[in-house]
C-alpha positions as CSV (number, residue, x, y, z in Angstrom):
1,M,108.8,-49.8,142.6
2,G,106.2,-48.0,141.1
3,F,106.0,-46.0,144.2
4,V,109.3,-44.6,143.6
5,F,109.1,-43.8,140.4
6,G,106.0,-42.3,140.8
7,L,108.0,-40.0,143.9
8,V,111.0,-39.3,141.3
9,V,108.1,-38.4,138.5
10,G,106.1,-35.9,141.4
11,L,110.0,-34.1,142.7
12,V,110.7,-34.0,139.2
13,V,107.4,-32.0,138.1
14,G,107.2,-30.3,141.1
15,L,110.6,-28.6,140.5
16,A,109.8,-28.3,137.1
17,I,106.7,-26.0,138.0
18,I,108.7,-24.2,141.0
19,V,111.6,-23.3,138.3
20,F,109.2,-22.1,135.9
21,F,107.5,-20.0,138.2
22,V,110.3,-18.4,139.6
23,R,111.3,-17.6,135.9
24,S,107.6,-16.8,135.2
25,E,107.8,-14.0,137.8
26,N,111.6,-12.8,137.4
27,S,110.5,-12.3,133.5
28,R,107.5,-10.3,135.1
29,S,109.8,-7.9,137.5
30,K,112.0,-7.4,134.6
31,R,109.0,-6.2,132.3
32,R,107.3,-4.3,135.0
33,N,110.5,-2.3,135.8
34,E,111.3,-1.9,132.2
35,L,108.1,-0.5,132.0
36,A,109.0,2.1,135.0
37,A,112.1,3.1,133.2
38,T,110.1,4.0,130.2
39,V,107.3,5.6,131.8
40,A,109.8,7.7,133.8
41,A,111.7,8.3,130.6
42,F,108.6,9.6,129.2
43,A,108.1,11.7,132.2
44,R,111.2,13.5,131.9
45,M,110.6,14.2,127.8
46,T,109.9,17.9,127.0
47,V,108.4,19.2,124.0
48,E,111.5,19.2,121.8
49,D,112.3,15.6,122.9
50,S,108.9,14.5,121.3
51,R,109.2,16.7,118.2
52,K,112.4,14.4,117.3
53,I,110.8,11.3,118.3
54,L,107.4,11.8,116.5
55,P,106.4,13.0,112.8
56,A,105.0,16.0,112.7
57,Q,101.4,14.5,111.8
58,F,101.5,12.3,114.7
59,Y,101.8,15.0,117.3
60,P,99.9,15.3,120.2
61,S,97.7,18.2,121.2
62,W,99.6,19.2,123.9
63,V,103.1,18.7,121.8
64,V,101.5,21.1,119.0
65,F,99.2,23.4,121.3
66,S,102.2,24.2,124.2
67,Q,101.5,27.4,124.8
68,R,98.9,29.1,122.3
69,Q,96.2,27.5,120.2
70,K,96.0,27.4,116.7
71,L,93.2,29.3,114.9
72,T,92.7,27.5,111.5
73,W,88.8,27.8,111.5
74,L,88.8,31.1,112.7
75,N,91.1,32.2,109.8
76,Q,88.9,30.3,107.4
77,H,85.5,32.0,108.7
78,L,87.4,35.6,108.7
79,T,88.3,35.2,105.0
80,K,84.8,35.0,104.5
81,I,83.2,37.6,106.5
82,W,86.7,40.0,105.5
83,P,84.8,42.5,103.1
84,Y,82.0,43.5,105.5
85,V,84.4,43.7,108.5
86,N,86.9,45.9,106.2
87,E,84.1,48.5,105.7
88,A,83.5,48.6,109.3
89,A,86.8,48.7,110.7
90,S,87.9,51.0,108.2
91,D,85.4,53.9,109.3
92,L,86.3,53.0,113.0
93,I,90.1,53.4,112.3
94,K,89.6,56.2,110.3
95,T,87.5,58.1,113.0
96,S,89.8,57.1,115.5
97,V,93.1,58.2,114.1
98,E,92.1,61.3,112.4
99,P,91.8,63.1,116.0
100,V,95.0,61.9,117.0
101,L,97.0,63.4,113.5
102,E,95.3,66.6,114.1
103,Q,97.1,67.2,117.3
104,Y,100.4,66.3,115.2
105,R,99.3,68.6,112.4
106,P,102.1,71.3,111.8
107,I,101.3,75.1,112.2
108,I,102.0,75.7,108.1
109,L,99.3,72.6,107.5
110,A,95.3,73.7,107.3
111,S,94.1,69.7,107.7
112,L,95.3,66.7,108.0
113,K,92.1,64.0,106.6
114,F,91.9,60.9,105.2
115,S,89.9,61.1,101.5
116,K,90.3,57.3,101.3
117,F,90.8,54.6,103.5
118,T,90.3,51.2,103.2
119,L,91.7,48.2,104.5
120,G,92.0,45.8,101.1
121,T,91.0,42.3,99.9
122,V,93.2,40.4,102.0
123,A,92.3,39.3,105.9
124,P,94.9,39.1,108.4
125,Q,95.7,35.9,109.8
126,F,95.8,35.1,113.5
127,T,98.4,32.7,114.3
128,G,98.1,32.1,118.1
129,V,95.7,32.6,121.0
130,S,96.0,32.5,124.7
131,I,94.4,33.0,127.9
132,V,95.9,35.6,130.6
133,E,95.1,35.0,134.2
134,D,94.0,38.0,135.1
135,E,90.4,39.0,137.3
136,A,87.9,36.4,138.4
137,D,85.1,38.5,136.5
138,S,86.9,38.8,133.4
139,V,88.3,37.0,130.6
140,T,91.2,38.5,129.0
141,M,92.3,36.6,125.5
142,E,95.3,37.4,123.5
143,M,95.6,37.0,119.6
144,E,99.1,36.6,117.7
145,M,98.1,38.3,114.5
146,Q,100.4,38.5,111.1
147,W,98.9,40.7,108.6
148,D,100.3,41.7,104.6
149,A,97.3,43.8,103.5
150,N,97.0,45.6,100.0
151,S,95.2,48.5,101.4
152,S,94.9,51.9,100.0
153,I,94.6,54.5,102.3
154,I,95.2,58.2,101.0
155,L,95.8,60.7,103.3
156,D,94.7,64.7,102.2
157,I,97.5,67.4,103.4
158,K,95.9,70.7,103.2
159,T,97.5,73.9,102.9
160,Y,96.8,77.4,104.2
161,L,97.4,78.5,100.2
162,G,95.0,76.3,98.5
163,V,97.1,73.5,97.6
164,S,95.8,69.7,98.3
165,L,98.9,67.3,98.9
166,P,97.9,63.6,98.6
167,V,99.9,61.3,99.8
168,Q,99.2,57.3,99.6
169,V,100.2,54.4,101.7
170,K,100.2,51.0,100.3
171,D,100.7,47.2,100.9
172,I,100.8,48.0,104.9
173,G,102.9,44.9,106.5
174,F,101.5,44.7,110.1
175,T,102.4,42.0,113.2
176,G,101.4,42.2,116.8
177,V,99.5,40.8,119.7
178,F,95.9,41.5,119.8
179,R,94.0,41.7,123.1
180,L,90.4,40.9,124.0
181,I,88.9,41.9,127.3
182,F,85.0,40.2,127.7
183,K,84.3,42.2,131.4
184,P,82.4,41.5,133.3
185,L,81.0,38.1,133.5
186,V,77.0,37.9,133.9
187,N,74.7,35.0,134.2
188,E,72.9,36.3,131.0
189,F,73.6,35.5,127.7
190,P,76.1,36.1,126.2
191,C,77.6,35.8,129.6
192,F,79.7,39.0,129.4
193,G,78.8,42.5,129.4
194,A,81.1,44.4,127.3
195,V,84.4,43.7,125.4
196,C,87.1,45.7,125.2
197,F,89.7,45.5,122.7
198,S,93.4,47.0,122.3
199,L,96.6,46.2,121.0
200,R,99.0,44.5,123.1
201,K,102.4,44.6,121.2
202,K,103.1,46.4,117.9
203,S,106.1,45.8,115.6
204,T,105.8,48.1,112.8
205,I,103.7,51.0,113.9
206,R,104.7,54.0,115.8
207,D,104.3,57.4,117.5
208,A,100.8,58.8,116.8
209,I,99.1,55.5,115.2
210,E,100.6,53.5,117.8
211,D,99.3,55.8,121.0
212,S,95.7,55.5,119.2
213,I,95.9,51.9,119.2
214,M,97.8,50.5,121.5
215,W,97.3,48.7,125.0
216,P,96.7,50.8,127.8
217,V,94.2,52.6,125.0
218,R,91.3,50.8,124.2
219,K,87.8,50.3,122.3
220,I,84.7,48.9,124.2
221,I,81.5,47.4,122.7
222,C,78.7,47.3,124.9
223,I,77.2,43.9,124.6
224,L,74.5,44.2,127.5
225,P,73.1,47.1,129.3
226,G,75.2,48.3,132.5
227,D,78.0,51.1,133.7
228,Y,81.2,49.9,132.3
229,S,83.3,52.6,133.5
230,D,85.5,50.6,135.1
231,L,86.9,49.5,131.5
232,E,87.6,52.9,130.2
233,L,91.3,54.2,130.1
234,K,91.5,56.2,133.5
235,P,94.7,57.1,136.0
236,V,96.3,54.5,138.1
237,G,98.7,56.5,139.6
238,I,101.5,58.9,138.9
239,L,105.1,58.2,137.7
240,E,107.7,61.2,139.3
241,V,111.1,61.0,137.3
242,K,114.3,63.1,138.1
243,L,116.4,63.3,135.5
244,V,119.6,63.9,137.0
245,Q,122.5,63.2,134.6
246,A,124.1,61.3,131.8
247,R,127.6,60.2,131.3
248,D,130.2,58.8,128.8
249,L,127.8,59.9,125.4
250,T,129.0,59.1,122.5
251,N,129.9,62.1,120.6
252,K,128.1,62.6,117.1
253,D,130.0,66.1,116.5
254,I,133.1,66.0,114.4
255,I,133.8,69.3,115.4
256,G,133.8,70.1,119.1
257,K,131.2,68.0,121.3
258,S,127.6,66.8,121.2
259,D,124.7,69.3,122.5
260,P,122.7,66.4,124.6
261,Y,119.1,66.8,125.7
262,A,116.7,64.2,126.7
263,V,113.1,63.4,125.6
264,L,111.1,61.4,128.3
265,Y,107.3,59.9,127.9
266,V,105.3,57.0,128.6
267,R,103.0,57.9,125.7
268,P,104.1,59.0,123.1
269,L,102.0,62.2,122.7
270,P,103.3,65.5,121.7
271,D,101.5,67.2,125.0
272,K,102.7,64.1,127.3
273,T,106.3,64.4,126.1
274,K,108.9,66.0,128.0
275,K,111.9,67.8,126.9
276,S,115.2,68.5,129.2
277,K,117.2,71.6,128.2
278,T,120.0,71.5,125.8
279,I,123.8,71.1,127.4
280,N,126.2,72.3,125.0
281,N,129.4,70.6,123.7
282,E,129.4,68.0,126.8
283,L,129.3,64.4,126.8
284,N,128.8,64.3,130.7
285,P,125.7,66.4,131.0
286,I,123.9,67.2,134.3
287,W,120.5,68.1,134.1
288,N,119.0,67.5,137.5
289,E,114.8,68.2,136.1
290,H,112.3,66.5,137.5
291,Y,109.1,65.4,135.5
292,E,105.3,63.9,136.0
293,F,103.6,61.1,134.1
294,I,100.1,60.0,134.7
295,I,100.4,55.8,134.6
296,E,97.3,53.9,133.2
297,D,98.5,50.3,133.6
298,A,101.1,49.9,135.8
299,T,101.5,46.5,134.7
300,T,102.2,47.0,130.5
301,Q,103.4,50.7,130.3
302,H,107.2,52.2,130.4
303,L,109.2,55.0,130.9
304,V,111.3,55.7,127.7
305,V,114.2,57.6,127.9
306,R,115.6,59.0,124.7
307,I,118.9,61.1,124.4
308,Y,119.6,63.3,121.6
309,D,122.5,65.6,119.9
310,D,121.0,69.0,118.9
311,E,122.1,70.0,115.9
312,G,120.2,73.7,115.6
313,L,118.4,74.0,112.6
314,Q,118.7,70.3,111.4
315,A,117.0,67.2,112.9
316,S,118.7,66.3,116.0
317,E,120.5,62.9,115.9
318,L,119.8,60.3,118.4
319,I,122.4,59.3,120.6
320,G,120.8,56.5,122.5
321,C,117.9,55.5,123.8
322,A,116.8,53.3,127.5
323,Q,113.3,52.5,128.8
324,V,112.1,51.2,132.8
325,Q,109.2,49.0,133.0
326,I,106.9,50.7,135.4
327,R,106.1,47.3,136.8
328,E,109.8,46.9,138.1
329,L,109.1,49.8,140.7
330,E,107.8,49.1,144.0
331,P,105.1,51.5,144.9
332,G,106.1,54.4,147.1
333,K,109.7,53.6,146.9
334,V,112.2,55.9,145.4
335,K,114.5,54.0,143.0
336,D,117.7,55.3,141.5
337,V,119.1,53.5,138.4
338,W,121.8,54.1,135.8
339,L,120.3,52.7,132.1
340,N,122.9,51.8,129.5
341,L,121.7,53.1,126.0
342,V,120.6,51.4,123.3
343,K,120.3,52.1,119.2
344,D,116.8,50.5,119.4
345,L,114.7,49.4,121.7
346,E,112.9,46.7,119.9
347,I,115.8,45.4,117.9
348,Q,119.0,45.0,120.6
349,R,121.6,43.7,118.2
350,D,124.0,47.0,118.4
351,T,126.1,46.1,121.5
352,K,128.2,49.4,121.0
353,Y,128.7,51.1,124.2
354,R,126.7,54.6,124.1
355,G,126.8,56.0,127.6
356,Q,124.2,55.7,130.3
357,V,121.9,58.0,132.4
358,H,120.7,58.2,135.5
359,L,117.6,58.7,136.9
360,E,115.5,58.7,140.1
361,L,112.3,57.2,139.9
362,L,109.0,57.2,142.3
363,Y,105.6,55.4,141.2
364,R,102.9,56.0,143.5
365,P,99.4,54.7,143.0
366,F,96.3,56.6,143.8
367,G,95.3,55.7,147.1
368,M,98.2,53.8,148.8
369,E,99.2,54.8,151.9
370,N,102.1,57.3,152.3
371,G,105.3,55.2,152.8
372,F,107.7,58.2,153.6
373,T,107.6,59.5,157.1
374,N,108.5,63.1,157.2
375,S,110.9,64.4,160.2
376,F,109.8,68.2,159.9
377,S,105.7,67.8,160.4
378,S,103.3,64.8,161.8
379,N,100.6,66.6,159.4
380,F,102.8,66.1,156.4
381,S,104.4,62.8,154.5
382,M,107.0,62.8,151.6
383,T,105.3,61.3,148.6
384,S,107.6,62.5,145.2
385,L,111.0,63.7,144.5
386,E,109.8,67.1,143.9
387,K,106.7,68.0,145.5
388,V,107.0,65.5,148.3
389,L,105.1,66.7,151.8
390,K,101.3,66.5,150.6
391,S,98.7,65.6,152.6
392,G,96.1,62.8,152.0
393,A,96.5,59.6,151.4
394,N,97.6,59.9,147.8
395,G,99.7,63.0,148.8
396,T,97.4,65.5,147.3
397,D,94.7,67.6,149.1
398,T,91.5,66.1,146.6
399,I,88.9,68.5,145.9
400,E,86.6,66.0,144.9
401,N,88.1,62.7,143.5
402,E,91.2,61.2,145.2
403,K,91.9,59.6,141.2
404,A,90.9,62.8,139.7
405,V,94.3,64.0,137.6
406,T,93.5,67.8,138.4
407,Q,94.1,68.2,142.6
408,K,95.2,71.2,144.4
409,K,98.4,70.5,145.7
410,K,100.5,71.9,148.6
411,E,104.3,72.0,147.7
412,V,106.2,72.4,149.8
413,I,110.3,73.8,149.9
414,I,112.9,71.8,151.7
415,R,115.1,74.7,153.3
416,G,118.0,73.4,155.5
417,V,121.6,73.0,156.5
418,L,123.3,70.2,154.7
419,S,126.4,69.1,156.4
420,V,129.0,67.0,154.7
421,T,132.1,65.3,156.2
422,V,134.8,64.6,153.9
423,I,136.3,61.5,155.3
424,S,138.9,60.4,153.0
425,A,139.5,58.7,149.4
426,E,141.3,55.5,148.3
427,D,143.1,54.3,145.4
428,L,143.0,58.0,143.4
429,P,144.3,57.6,140.0
430,I,147.6,58.4,139.4
431,V,147.7,61.8,137.6
432,D,151.7,62.9,138.3
433,L,154.6,61.7,136.6
434,M,156.5,61.0,139.9
435,G,153.4,58.5,140.7
436,K,152.0,60.4,144.0
437,A,149.2,63.0,144.0
438,D,148.9,66.3,146.5
439,P,144.4,65.8,146.4
440,Y,142.0,68.2,147.9
441,V,138.7,68.1,147.2
442,V,136.4,70.7,145.9
443,L,132.6,70.8,147.2
444,T,129.5,72.9,145.2
445,M,126.1,73.0,145.3
446,K,125.0,73.5,141.7
447,K,122.0,75.8,142.3
448,S,123.3,78.0,144.6
449,E,126.6,77.4,143.7
450,A,128.3,77.8,147.0
451,R,131.5,76.3,147.3
452,N,134.2,75.0,149.7
453,K,137.3,72.6,150.1
454,T,139.5,71.0,151.6
455,R,142.7,71.0,152.7
456,V,145.5,69.3,150.9
457,V,146.9,66.2,151.3
458,N,150.9,66.0,150.5
459,D,152.0,62.6,148.5
460,S,149.1,60.3,149.1
461,L,146.4,58.8,146.8
462,N,144.6,57.3,150.4
463,P,144.3,60.3,151.8
464,A,142.3,61.5,155.0
465,W,140.5,64.9,155.3
466,N,138.0,64.1,158.3
467,Q,136.7,67.8,157.2
468,T,132.6,69.0,157.6
469,F,131.4,71.5,155.5
470,D,127.9,73.0,156.2
471,F,125.7,74.5,153.5
472,V,122.7,76.3,153.5
473,V,120.4,75.0,151.3
474,E,117.3,77.4,149.7
475,D,115.6,74.5,147.9
476,G,117.1,70.9,148.7
477,L,114.9,69.0,146.2
478,H,115.8,70.8,143.3
479,D,120.0,71.1,144.2
480,M,122.6,68.9,143.7
481,L,126.1,68.6,145.6
482,I,129.5,68.4,143.3
483,L,132.6,67.0,144.5
484,E,135.7,67.5,142.3
485,V,139.1,65.7,143.1
486,W,142.1,67.7,142.1
487,D,145.4,66.9,142.4
488,H,147.4,70.4,143.6
489,D,150.5,71.3,142.0
490,T,153.0,74.3,142.2
491,F,152.0,75.6,138.6
492,G,148.5,74.5,138.3
493,K,146.0,71.5,139.3
494,D,145.3,68.2,137.4
495,Y,141.5,66.6,137.2
496,M,141.2,63.4,139.2
497,G,137.5,62.4,139.1
498,R,134.0,63.9,140.8
499,C,131.4,62.4,142.4
500,I,127.7,64.1,141.9
501,L,125.1,63.8,144.4
502,T,121.1,64.5,144.4
503,L,119.8,65.5,148.2
504,T,116.7,62.5,147.6
505,R,118.7,59.9,150.0
506,V,119.6,62.5,152.9
507,L,116.1,64.3,152.8
508,L,114.7,60.8,153.0
509,E,116.9,59.1,155.8
510,G,118.0,62.5,157.2
511,E,121.8,60.8,157.7
512,Y,123.9,58.2,155.9
513,K,127.9,57.5,155.4
514,D,128.4,56.2,151.6
515,S,131.7,54.8,149.7
516,L,131.3,56.7,146.2
517,K,133.2,55.6,143.1
518,L,134.7,58.7,141.4
519,E,133.1,59.2,137.8
520,G,135.8,59.9,135.0
521,A,138.5,58.3,136.6
522,K,139.7,55.0,136.2
523,S,140.4,54.0,139.9
524,G,139.0,55.4,143.2
525,K,136.3,56.0,145.6
526,L,135.4,59.0,148.3
527,N,134.1,58.3,151.8
528,L,131.6,60.6,152.7
529,H,129.2,61.7,155.7
530,L,126.2,63.5,154.9
531,K,123.2,65.1,157.8
532,W,120.4,66.7,157.3
533,M,118.7,69.5,159.3
534,P,115.3,70.7,157.9
535,Q,113.5,74.1,158.0
536,P,110.5,73.6,155.7
537,I,108.9,76.3,153.6
538,F,104.9,75.3,152.7
539,R,103.1,77.1,150.0
540,D,100.2,76.6,147.9
541,S,100.3,76.0,144.2
């Protein structure tokens, strides 16, 4: 009996232990699964999710400082030393800005100088700092800055008549990003040779002041003895710009049409700004003008185009503006772009359509191998839109230094025969009341004014011509081909649209076919075949 009782008790206890063990393992497994799910959920959390869950006082550092570190400690110390910084910075800014103001001085004024310059008693506040990935032998730091200054600046304007006109500027508001570059890194205290500083971004400064303190313009302070010429502002390449045309410009005149002209610049200084000719009474102007700009930093600089309406004796009225980042251009390759014009490049809230501007762009860094093969001569290569056939790695005959801006250039006049085959047109717009058209094409070389026209194709909106015309072109880089489609009528003609072509592409490729959309028309395109047979003429310039 005792044996049976012991056996029963042992079985019960054993089963109880087994059940307890199984339930314990299941519970542990469930907790592990829940913990894994929780960890996975945290792994998927974003900074915004963390800020919703946690109160501000419990934010971890990776939530608060996700991109830029705060600088409360720096602001406290800057407030203490600001009186001394104010005195030193005021003298530095005054000596830097006055020469730039002299460049802007009108002829009727004798001088433009500061009689008083103080930044005030309120120190700027740095709201964030970040480290920019840069070269291995340098550290680049960008610091966000806000400043509502109680400064007092008096500009003394003197005329040749002896009259002095003081102009006072007070309470300056400023925001921007301050860039510091510590370079080169060395194994000697303080572990860097020089400090280079500049403004990276701006919001409330313009023109002369902007160009004197904005990147890539920079100030260099040498900490250790050495050669820091590589930190100085120097040209790194040339941007070639062909201002081709604009279309659908906003009319700023009540009577007649606007008289547009273009202003182009990379740096907004008078001697670095280019201005096109004015096209009177035209909302679709054709310029076909070429300009060159020196580039000092291809990663941050950009080309700005502003289109104005010439008002004669009155101030010109802005029609619209656009910009192109140099870093978006492939070095050595021509880029053909249409840019939409906007009211303001900084605050793009206005979505009104103001027209478009057509540019051909080529950025060529100094020292890069030539990317274009010239079929005219084995000794020359195409390196730009206008002065394209030049010898040397950077497209010039360098006298001393290939990176020098002043160089001896060999200019090439591209003379040859342009063969244009007008193949056909498709989906031409209806301009007749009967719903048909009798189209023909007029071909014109803009510079030489040579002209040809196709035969008339009756009753067709999809005519086929397959006619070839040859034009002797004396200067291919500065000429344009204009093709206008007309509807032939017994007592006149109706305009249907046009296509405008520079000769850049056919000069580069030698021959190509393309289908071009008609400008000034609701529909329609023109199918063409172009071929170039060159006869270059070389001359030194």
